[in-house]
Biopython code that builds the backbone (N, CA, C, O; Angstrom):
import numpy as np
from Bio.PDB.StructureBuilder import StructureBuilder

atoms = [
    (1, "MET", "N", (0.849, -1.173, -0.002)),
    (1, "MET", "CA", (-0.002, 0.002, 0.002)),
    (1, "MET", "C", (0.890, 1.235, -0.001)),
    (1, "MET", "O", (1.946, 1.259, 0.631)),
    (2, "LEU", "N", (0.446, 2.255, -0.722)),
    (2, "LEU", "CA", (1.211, 3.487, -0.835)),
    (2, "LEU", "C", (0.946, 4.398, 0.353)),
    (2, "LEU", "O", (-0.179, 4.524, 0.836)),
    (3, "THR", "N", (2.005, 5.019, 0.798)),
    (3, "THR", "CA", (1.872, 5.968, 1.906)),
    (3, "THR", "C", (1.714, 7.369, 1.328)),
    (3, "THR", "O", (1.833, 7.583, 0.122)),
    (4, "LYS", "N", (1.445, 8.312, 2.219)),
    (4, "LYS", "CA", (1.316, 9.705, 1.798)),
    (4, "LYS", "C", (2.633, 10.203, 1.199)),
    (4, "LYS", "O", (2.630, 10.984, 0.247)),
    (5, "THR", "N", (3.721, 9.764, 1.743)),
    (5, "THR", "CA", (5.038, 10.149, 1.231)),
    (5, "THR", "C", (5.219, 9.630, -0.190)),
    (5, "THR", "O", (5.687, 10.353, -1.069)),
    (6, "ASP", "N", (4.842, 8.363, -0.411)),
    (6, "ASP", "CA", (4.951, 7.778, -1.749)),
    (6, "ASP", "C", (4.092, 8.548, -2.743)),
    (6, "ASP", "O", (4.541, 8.874, -3.842)),
    (7, "LEU", "N", (2.850, 8.838, -2.348)),
    (7, "LEU", "CA", (1.940, 9.586, -3.221)),
    (7, "LEU", "C", (2.476, 10.983, -3.498)),
    (7, "LEU", "O", (2.346, 11.492, -4.611)),
    (8, "SER", "N", (3.069, 11.595, -2.504)),
    (8, "SER", "CA", (3.644, 12.918, -2.676)),
    (8, "SER", "C", (4.812, 12.883, -3.655)),
    (8, "SER", "O", (4.948, 13.767, -4.501)),
    (9, "GLN", "N", (5.652, 11.862, -3.536)),
    (9, "GLN", "CA", (6.792, 11.722, -4.466)),
    (9, "GLN", "C", (6.307, 11.462, -5.887)),
    (9, "GLN", "O", (6.835, 12.036, -6.840)),
    (10, "ILE", "N", (5.303, 10.598, -6.032)),
    (10, "ILE", "CA", (4.739, 10.305, -7.359)),
    (10, "ILE", "C", (4.144, 11.586, -7.950)),
    (10, "ILE", "O", (4.341, 11.885, -9.128)),
    (11, "SER", "N", (3.419, 12.334, -7.126)),
    (11, "SER", "CA", (2.822, 13.586, -7.587)),
    (11, "SER", "C", (3.898, 14.567, -8.047)),
    (11, "SER", "O", (3.730, 15.235, -9.068)),
    (12, "GLY", "N", (4.997, 14.659, -7.305)),
    (12, "GLY", "CA", (6.102, 15.531, -7.687)),
    (12, "GLY", "C", (6.726, 15.121, -9.009)),
    (12, "GLY", "O", (7.036, 15.970, -9.844)),
    (13, "ILE", "N", (6.909, 13.820, -9.201)),
    (13, "ILE", "CA", (7.496, 13.310, -10.451)),
    (13, "ILE", "C", (6.570, 13.594, -11.622)),
    (13, "ILE", "O", (7.025, 14.043, -12.674)),
    (14, "VAL", "N", (5.281, 13.339, -11.453)),
    (14, "VAL", "CA", (4.308, 13.571, -12.529)),
    (14, "VAL", "C", (4.234, 15.061, -12.862)),
    (14, "VAL", "O", (4.218, 15.440, -14.033)),
    (15, "THR", "N", (4.190, 15.894, -11.840)),
    (15, "THR", "CA", (4.138, 17.342, -12.053)),
    (15, "THR", "C", (5.368, 17.821, -12.808)),
    (15, "THR", "O", (5.259, 18.630, -13.729)),
    (16, "GLU", "N", (6.534, 17.325, -12.422)),
    (16, "GLU", "CA", (7.778, 17.708, -13.100)),
    (16, "GLU", "C", (7.776, 17.260, -14.557)),
    (16, "GLU", "O", (8.204, 18.003, -15.439)),
    (17, "ALA", "N", (7.290, 16.036, -14.810)),
    (17, "ALA", "CA", (7.239, 15.527, -16.177)),
    (17, "ALA", "C", (6.284, 16.362, -17.031)),
    (17, "ALA", "O", (6.585, 16.678, -18.182)),
    (18, "ILE", "N", (5.140, 16.714, -16.461)),
    (18, "ILE", "CA", (4.174, 17.547, -17.199)),
    (18, "ILE", "C", (4.764, 18.924, -17.467)),
    (18, "ILE", "O", (4.641, 19.447, -18.575)),
    (19, "ASP", "N", (5.404, 19.517, -16.461)),
    (19, "ASP", "CA", (6.020, 20.839, -16.643)),
    (19, "ASP", "C", (7.080, 20.804, -17.738)),
    (19, "ASP", "O", (7.151, 21.714, -18.565)),
    (20, "ASN", "N", (7.901, 19.762, -17.746)),
    (20, "ASN", "CA", (8.939, 19.640, -18.769)),
    (20, "ASN", "C", (8.329, 19.503, -20.158)),
    (20, "ASN", "O", (8.808, 20.108, -21.117)),
    (21, "ARG", "N", (7.270, 18.706, -20.261)),
    (21, "ARG", "CA", (6.612, 18.491, -21.557)),
    (21, "ARG", "C", (5.979, 19.800, -22.052)),
    (21, "ARG", "O", (6.101, 20.149, -23.226)),
    (22, "VAL", "N", (5.314, 20.509, -21.159)),
    (22, "VAL", "CA", (4.682, 21.781, -21.523)),
    (22, "VAL", "C", (5.746, 22.776, -21.976)),
    (22, "VAL", "O", (5.545, 23.510, -22.945)),
    (23, "THR", "N", (6.869, 22.799, -21.278)),
    (23, "THR", "CA", (7.967, 23.695, -21.648)),
    (23, "THR", "C", (8.465, 23.384, -23.055)),
    (23, "THR", "O", (8.697, 24.295, -23.849)),
    (24, "VAL", "N", (8.627, 22.109, -23.360)),
    (24, "VAL", "CA", (9.094, 21.715, -24.698)),
    (24, "VAL", "C", (8.079, 22.133, -25.762)),
    (24, "VAL", "O", (8.464, 22.629, -26.821)),
    (25, "ILE", "N", (6.807, 21.940, -25.493)),
    (25, "ILE", "CA", (5.757, 22.305, -26.454)),
    (25, "ILE", "C", (5.748, 23.819, -26.673)),
    (25, "ILE", "O", (5.660, 24.279, -27.812)),
    (26, "ILE", "N", (5.838, 24.587, -25.603)),
    (26, "ILE", "CA", (5.830, 26.044, -25.718)),
    (26, "ILE", "C", (7.058, 26.530, -26.478)),
    (26, "ILE", "O", (6.947, 27.420, -27.321)),
    (27, "GLU", "N", (8.215, 25.962, -26.196)),
    (27, "GLU", "CA", (9.433, 26.365, -26.908)),
    (27, "GLU", "C", (9.322, 26.063, -28.396)),
    (27, "GLU", "O", (9.766, 26.862, -29.220)),
    (28, "LYS", "N", (8.737, 24.926, -28.752)),
    (28, "LYS", "CA", (8.544, 24.594, -30.176)),
    (28, "LYS", "C", (7.631, 25.605, -30.849)),
    (28, "LYS", "O", (7.871, 26.006, -31.988)),
    (29, "GLN", "N", (6.588, 26.016, -30.147)),
    (29, "GLN", "CA", (5.630, 26.955, -30.727)),
    (29, "GLN", "C", (6.196, 28.363, -30.799)),
    (29, "GLN", "O", (5.827, 29.128, -31.690)),
    (30, "LEU", "N", (7.082, 28.719, -29.882)),
    (30, "LEU", "CA", (7.644, 30.061, -29.866)),
    (30, "LEU", "C", (8.801, 30.236, -30.840)),
    (30, "LEU", "O", (9.099, 31.361, -31.239)),
    (31, "LYS", "N", (9.455, 29.155, -31.228)),
    (31, "LYS", "CA", (10.630, 29.249, -32.083)),
    (31, "LYS", "C", (10.354, 30.022, -33.384)),
    (31, "LYS", "O", (11.129, 30.921, -33.710)),
    (32, "PRO", "N", (9.289, 29.719, -34.140)),
    (32, "PRO", "CA", (9.044, 30.498, -35.364)),
    (32, "PRO", "C", (8.666, 31.950, -35.074)),
    (32, "PRO", "O", (8.983, 32.843, -35.860)),
    (33, "ILE", "N", (7.994, 32.187, -33.957)),
    (33, "ILE", "CA", (7.615, 33.553, -33.591)),
    (33, "ILE", "C", (8.865, 34.377, -33.287)),
    (33, "ILE", "O", (8.981, 35.523, -33.721)),
    (34, "ILE", "N", (9.793, 33.792, -32.545)),
    (34, "ILE", "CA", (11.043, 34.476, -32.220)),
    (34, "ILE", "C", (11.830, 34.754, -33.488)),
    (34, "ILE", "O", (12.416, 35.826, -33.636)),
    (35, "LYS", "N", (11.847, 33.790, -34.404)),
    (35, "LYS", "CA", (12.546, 33.970, -35.684)),
    (35, "LYS", "C", (11.939, 35.141, -36.450)),
    (35, "LYS", "O", (12.663, 35.960, -37.014)),
    (36, "ASP", "N", (10.612, 35.218, -36.470)),
    (36, "ASP", "CA", (9.936, 36.324, -37.152)),
    (36, "ASP", "C", (10.253, 37.665, -36.506)),
    (36, "ASP", "O", (10.437, 38.665, -37.200)),
    (37, "ILE", "N", (10.316, 37.688, -35.184)),
    (37, "ILE", "CA", (10.623, 38.935, -34.470)),
    (37, "ILE", "C", (12.024, 39.414, -34.836)),
    (37, "ILE", "O", (12.229, 40.607, -35.060)),
    (38, "TYR", "N", (12.990, 38.497, -34.900)),
    (38, "TYR", "CA", (14.341, 38.893, -35.285)),
    (38, "TYR", "C", (14.373, 39.442, -36.711)),
    (38, "TYR", "O", (15.084, 40.407, -36.989)),
    (39, "LYS", "N", (13.602, 38.827, -37.616)),
    (39, "LYS", "CA", (13.548, 39.312, -38.989)),
    (39, "LYS", "C", (12.914, 40.707, -39.043)),
    (39, "LYS", "O", (13.394, 41.581, -39.765)),
    (40, "ILE", "N", (11.854, 40.909, -38.292)),
    (40, "ILE", "CA", (11.192, 42.219, -38.256)),
    (40, "ILE", "C", (12.149, 43.276, -37.715)),
    (40, "ILE", "O", (12.214, 44.383, -38.250)),
    (41, "LYS", "N", (12.893, 42.944, -36.658)),
    (41, "LYS", "CA", (13.855, 43.898, -36.103)),
    (41, "LYS", "C", (14.931, 44.246, -37.128)),
    (41, "LYS", "O", (15.329, 45.404, -37.250)),
    (42, "LYS", "N", (15.396, 43.244, -37.861)),
    (42, "LYS", "CA", (16.422, 43.485, -38.877)),
    (42, "LYS", "C", (15.867, 44.381, -39.986)),
    (42, "LYS", "O", (16.524, 45.331, -40.410)),
    (43, "ASP", "N", (14.662, 44.075, -40.449)),
    (43, "ASP", "CA", (14.035, 44.886, -41.497)),
    (43, "ASP", "C", (13.789, 46.313, -41.019)),
    (43, "ASP", "O", (14.007, 47.266, -41.767)),
    (44, "LEU", "N", (13.341, 46.462, -39.790)),
    (44, "LEU", "CA", (13.080, 47.791, -39.242)),
    (44, "LEU", "C", (14.372, 48.599, -39.160)),
    (44, "LEU", "O", (14.375, 49.799, -39.438)),
    (45, "LYS", "N", (15.452, 47.953, -38.785)),
    (45, "LYS", "CA", (16.737, 48.638, -38.713)),
    (45, "LYS", "C", (17.176, 49.097, -40.108)),
    (45, "LYS", "O", (17.683, 50.208, -40.262)),
    (46, "LEU", "N", (16.984, 48.250, -41.118)),
    (46, "LEU", "CA", (17.326, 48.629, -42.492)),
    (46, "LEU", "C", (16.519, 49.836, -42.954)),
    (46, "LEU", "O", (17.063, 50.772, -43.540)),
    (47, "VAL", "N", (15.225, 49.805, -42.687)),
    (47, "VAL", "CA", (14.343, 50.896, -43.109)),
    (47, "VAL", "C", (14.723, 52.190, -42.381)),
    (47, "VAL", "O", (14.797, 53.256, -42.993)),
    (48, "THR", "N", (14.960, 52.086, -41.082)),
    (48, "THR", "CA", (15.338, 53.258, -40.295)),
    (48, "THR", "C", (16.639, 53.862, -40.810)),
    (48, "THR", "O", (16.741, 55.076, -40.985)),
    (49, "ASN", "N", (17.627, 53.012, -41.050)),
    (49, "ASN", "CA", (18.901, 53.511, -41.573)),
    (49, "ASN", "C", (18.727, 54.178, -42.937)),
    (49, "ASN", "O", (19.353, 55.202, -43.208)),
    (50, "TYR", "N", (17.891, 53.612, -43.786)),
    (50, "TYR", "CA", (17.647, 54.179, -45.117)),
    (50, "TYR", "C", (17.068, 55.596, -44.984)),
    (50, "TYR", "O", (17.557, 56.536, -45.611)),
    (51, "PHE", "N", (16.019, 55.737, -44.157)),
    (51, "PHE", "CA", (15.394, 57.050, -44.028)),
    (51, "PHE", "C", (16.282, 58.042, -43.288)),
    (51, "PHE", "O", (16.223, 59.243, -43.552)),
    (52, "ASP", "N", (17.103, 57.552, -42.365)),
    (52, "ASP", "CA", (18.059, 58.447, -41.707)),
    (52, "ASP", "C", (19.038, 59.019, -42.726)),
    (52, "ASP", "O", (19.348, 60.210, -42.697)),
    (53, "LYS", "N", (19.521, 58.172, -43.621)),
    (53, "LYS", "CA", (20.461, 58.636, -44.654)),
    (53, "LYS", "C", (19.770, 59.604, -45.598)),
    (53, "LYS", "O", (20.359, 60.606, -46.004)),
    (54, "LYS", "N", (18.518, 59.310, -45.951)),
    (54, "LYS", "CA", (17.761, 60.220, -46.818)),
    (54, "LYS", "C", (17.579, 61.577, -46.142)),
    (54, "LYS", "O", (17.735, 62.617, -46.782)),
    (55, "TYR", "N", (17.249, 61.569, -44.851)),
    (55, "TYR", "CA", (17.050, 62.822, -44.121)),
    (55, "TYR", "C", (18.343, 63.626, -44.090)),
    (55, "TYR", "O", (18.332, 64.834, -44.323)),
    (56, "ILE", "N", (19.447, 62.964, -43.804)),
    (56, "ILE", "CA", (20.733, 63.664, -43.748)),
    (56, "ILE", "C", (21.058, 64.248, -45.117)),
    (56, "ILE", "O", (21.529, 65.381, -45.223)),
    (57, "ASN", "N", (20.805, 63.469, -46.162)),
    (57, "ASN", "CA", (21.067, 63.944, -47.518)),
    (57, "ASN", "C", (20.198, 65.158, -47.839)),
    (57, "ASN", "O", (20.683, 66.132, -48.415)),
    (58, "HIS", "N", (18.919, 65.108, -47.471)),
    (58, "HIS", "CA", (18.028, 66.247, -47.730)),
    (58, "HIS", "C", (18.435, 67.454, -46.889)),
    (58, "HIS", "O", (18.385, 68.590, -47.358)),
    (59, "ASP", "N", (18.834, 67.203, -45.654)),
    (59, "ASP", "CA", (19.251, 68.297, -44.776)),
    (59, "ASP", "C", (20.458, 69.021, -45.371)),
    (59, "ASP", "O", (20.520, 70.250, -45.349)),
    (60, "ILE", "N", (21.407, 68.265, -45.898)),
    (60, "ILE", "CA", (22.594, 68.871, -46.523)),
    (60, "ILE", "C", (22.183, 69.666, -47.761)),
    (60, "ILE", "O", (22.657, 70.783, -47.968)),
    (61, "ARG", "N", (21.311, 69.099, -48.575)),
    (61, "ARG", "CA", (20.882, 69.779, -49.794)),
    (61, "ARG", "C", (20.112, 71.055, -49.474)),
    (61, "ARG", "O", (20.289, 72.072, -50.145)),
    (62, "ILE", "N", (19.257, 71.008, -48.452)),
    (62, "ILE", "CA", (18.492, 72.197, -48.068)),
    (62, "ILE", "C", (19.436, 73.290, -47.572)),
    (62, "ILE", "O", (19.267, 74.461, -47.911)),
    (63, "THR", "N", (20.424, 72.909, -46.775)),
    (63, "THR", "CA", (21.405, 73.885, -46.282)),
    (63, "THR", "C", (22.151, 74.524, -47.443)),
    (63, "THR", "O", (22.376, 75.734, -47.443)),
    (64, "GLN", "N", (22.538, 73.721, -48.434)),
    (64, "GLN", "CA", (23.227, 74.259, -49.608)),
    (64, "GLN", "C", (22.329, 75.211, -50.387)),
    (64, "GLN", "O", (22.780, 76.262, -50.842)),
    (65, "LEU", "N", (21.061, 74.846, -50.541)),
    (65, "LEU", "CA", (20.112, 75.724, -51.241)),
    (65, "LEU", "C", (19.915, 77.040, -50.481)),
    (65, "LEU", "O", (19.868, 78.112, -51.085)),
    (66, "GLU", "N", (19.803, 76.950, -49.170)),
    (66, "GLU", "CA", (19.634, 78.162, -48.372)),
    (66, "GLU", "C", (20.849, 79.087, -48.528)),
    (66, "GLU", "O", (20.696, 80.303, -48.647)),
    (67, "LYS", "N", (22.031, 78.515, -48.528)),
    (67, "LYS", "CA", (23.238, 79.327, -48.719)),
    (67, "LYS", "C", (23.237, 79.961, -50.100)),
    (67, "LYS", "O", (23.577, 81.135, -50.247)),
    (68, "HIS", "N", (22.860, 79.193, -51.110)),
    (68, "HIS", "CA", (22.859, 79.680, -52.481)),
    (68, "HIS", "C", (21.856, 80.829, -52.659)),
    (68, "HIS", "O", (22.140, 81.814, -53.342)),
    (69, "VAL", "N", (20.689, 80.688, -52.037)),
    (69, "VAL", "CA", (19.638, 81.693, -52.174)),
    (69, "VAL", "C", (19.881, 82.856, -51.220)),
    (69, "VAL", "O", (19.387, 83.961, -51.443)),
    (70, "GLY", "N", (20.628, 82.609, -50.177)),
    (70, "GLY", "CA", (20.912, 83.663, -49.210)),
    (70, "GLY", "C", (19.937, 83.694, -48.061)),
    (70, "GLY", "O", (19.722, 84.742, -47.453)),
    (71, "ILE", "N", (19.355, 82.579, -47.760)),
    (71, "ILE", "CA", (18.391, 82.482, -46.656)),
    (71, "ILE", "C", (19.141, 81.966, -45.433)),
    (71, "ILE", "O", (19.900, 81.000, -45.510)),
    (72, "ASN", "N", (18.911, 82.628, -44.307)),
    (72, "ASN", "CA", (19.485, 82.168, -43.040)),
    (72, "ASN", "C", (18.410, 81.353, -42.340)),
    (72, "ASN", "O", (17.366, 81.902, -41.986)),
    (73, "SER", "N", (18.630, 80.065, -42.129)),
    (73, "SER", "CA", (17.616, 79.191, -41.566)),
    (73, "SER", "C", (17.242, 79.591, -40.135)),
    (73, "SER", "O", (16.140, 79.278, -39.684)),
    (74, "SER", "N", (18.133, 80.274, -39.415)),
    (74, "SER", "CA", (17.799, 80.709, -38.061)),
    (74, "SER", "C", (16.738, 81.817, -38.088)),
    (74, "SER", "O", (16.025, 82.013, -37.104)),
    (75, "GLN", "N", (16.630, 82.550, -39.220)),
    (75, "GLN", "CA", (15.621, 83.600, -39.343)),
    (75, "GLN", "C", (14.228, 82.998, -39.524)),
    (75, "GLN", "O", (13.228, 83.632, -39.188)),
    (76, "LEU", "N", (14.165, 81.786, -40.049)),
    (76, "LEU", "CA", (12.869, 81.153, -40.315)),
    (76, "LEU", "C", (12.229, 80.619, -39.051)),
    (76, "LEU", "O", (11.007, 80.479, -38.999)),
    (77, "ALA", "N", (12.996, 80.325, -38.054)),
    (77, "ALA", "CA", (12.461, 79.706, -36.838)),
    (77, "ALA", "C", (11.810, 80.705, -35.918)),
    (77, "ALA", "O", (11.315, 80.333, -34.854)),
]
sb = StructureBuilder()
sb.init_structure("model")
sb.init_model(0)
sb.init_chain("A")
sb.init_seg("    ")
for serial, (resi, resn, name, xyz) in enumerate(atoms, 1):
    if name == "N":
        sb.init_residue(resn, " ", resi, " ")
    sb.init_atom(name, np.array(xyz, "f"), 0.0, 1.0, " ", f" {name:<3s}", serial, name[0])
structure = sb.get_structure()
């Protein structure tokens, strides 16, 4: 006959096995999501860098145009 201690140990083993199995299932399901998140972050960084370079390029061109026309940008603010 099983004692309370035996039942407690069996319960602990079963709980641990279930927890391990659930962890494996969750990790399998999260793997593609994590992969997608990394791809989105990479794409976002590329887009951000592209527009940053465009802004800097436009800022330089606007400054050159202002100098050519004789406009002081501090007067516009």
